[in-house]
C-alpha positions in Angstrom: -13.5 9.4 -1.4 -10.5 11.5 -2.4 -6.9 10.6 -2.1 -4.5 12.2 0.3 -2.8 14.0 -2.5 -6.1 15.4 -3.8 -7.0 16.5 -0.3 -3.8 18.3 0.3 -4.1 20.1 -3.1 -7.7 21.2 -2.2 -6.4 22.3 1.2 -3.7 24.4 -0.4 -6.2 26.0 -2.7 -8.6 26.8 0.1 -6.0 27.8 2.7 -5.8 31.4 1.6 -9.5 32.0 2.1 -9.6 30.7 5.7 -9.2 32.5 9.0 -5.8 31.7 10.6 -7.4 29.5 13.3 -9.4 27.5 10.8 -6.2 27.1 8.7 -4.4 25.7 11.7 -7.2 23.2 12.4 -7.3 22.0 8.8 -3.5 21.5 8.8 -3.8 19.4 12.0 -6.6 17.3 10.4 -4.5 16.7 7.3 -1.6 15.5 9.5 -3.9 13.3 11.5 -5.4 11.9 8.3 -1.9 11.2 6.8 -0.9 9.4 10.0 -4.1 7.5 10.0 -3.4 6.3 6.5 0.1 5.1 7.5 -1.4 3.3 10.4 -3.9 1.5 8.1 -1.1 0.5 5.7 1.1 -0.9 8.5 -1.8 -2.8 9.9 -2.6 -4.3 6.5 1.1 -5.3 6.1 1.2 -7.0 9.5 -2.0 -8.9 8.7 -0.8 -9.9 5.3 2.4 -11.2 6.8 0.6 -13.0 9.6 2.4 -11.1 12.3 0.5 -10.7 15.6 0.4 -7.1 16.8 -1.1 -4.6 19.2 -2.4 -1.3 17.8 -4.4 1.2 19.8 -7.2 3.1 18.0 -6.4 6.6 17.0 -9.9 8.0 17.5 -10.3 7.1 21.2 -8.2 7.5 24.3 -5.9 4.6 24.7 -6.5 2.0 27.5 -2.9 0.9 27.5 0.0 2.7 29.1 0.2 6.4 28.1 3.1 7.0 25.7 3.2 3.4 24.4 4.3 3.2 20.7 1.6 2.9 18.1 2.4 -0.7 17.1 3.8 -3.6 19.1 4.5 -6.6 16.8 5.8 -10.0 17.8 7.0 -13.1 16.0 8.7 -16.2 17.4 9.7 -14.6 20.7 10.9 -11.4 19.2 9.2 -8.1 19.8 9.5 -4.7 18.1 7.6 -1.4 18.5 7.0 1.4 16.1 5.9 5.0 16.8 4.5 6.8 13.7 4.9 10.5 13.3 4.1 12.9 10.5 6.5 15.7 9.8 7.3 17.6 12.0 6.1 15.1 14.5 7.6 15.4 18.0 7.9 12.7 20.5 6.3 13.8 23.8 8.1 13.4 27.1 5.6 10.7 28.1 6.4 8.8 24.9 10.1 9.3 25.4 9.8 7.7 28.9 7.8 4.7 27.5 10.3 4.2 24.7 13.3 4.4 27.2 11.6 1.8 29.4 11.1 -0.5 26.4 14.7 -0.1 25.1 16.1 -0.6 28.6 14.3 -4.0 28.6 15.8 -5.0 25.2 12.8 -4.1 23.0 13.8 -2.3 19.8 11.7 0.8 19.1 11.7 2.9 15.9 10.2 6.3 15.4 9.3 6.5 11.8 7.5 8.6 9.2 6.4 6.0 6.5 5.2 2.5 5.8 8.5 1.7 4.2 10.5 2.6 7.3 8.2 0.6 9.5 8.2 -2.5 7.4 11.9 -2.5 6.9 12.4 -2.2 10.7 9.9 -5.0 11.4 11.6 -7.3 8.8 15.0 -6.6 10.3 13.9 -7.3 13.9 11.3 -10.0 13.5 12.8 -11.9 10.5 16.6 -12.0 11.3 
């Protein structure tokens, strides 16, 4: 298995040889893969810190409310949600609605782009 960095380098080398539509598909896959890696890292961090959480699979249609953040973590009566995006990730209107509902009910939500941002947020909210 190759690392994300190696994959991105290979992608860059091959990009010029591809048809524009194939180039777009490859870029979307790289973004999905990068987001998937961040999800895996966050999940491992939550497990390592024995924090109960809910995380929907990325490879199948979610069975929870549409637009719900990627992670919902809880500890001792506190709840925090994190939505992961890769640059230039954009929050959809459905996601904005779900986030607004959560925040209106006192649930802190963060849209973040890295493991570091997510873990800092979870520490701040769940371990005051």
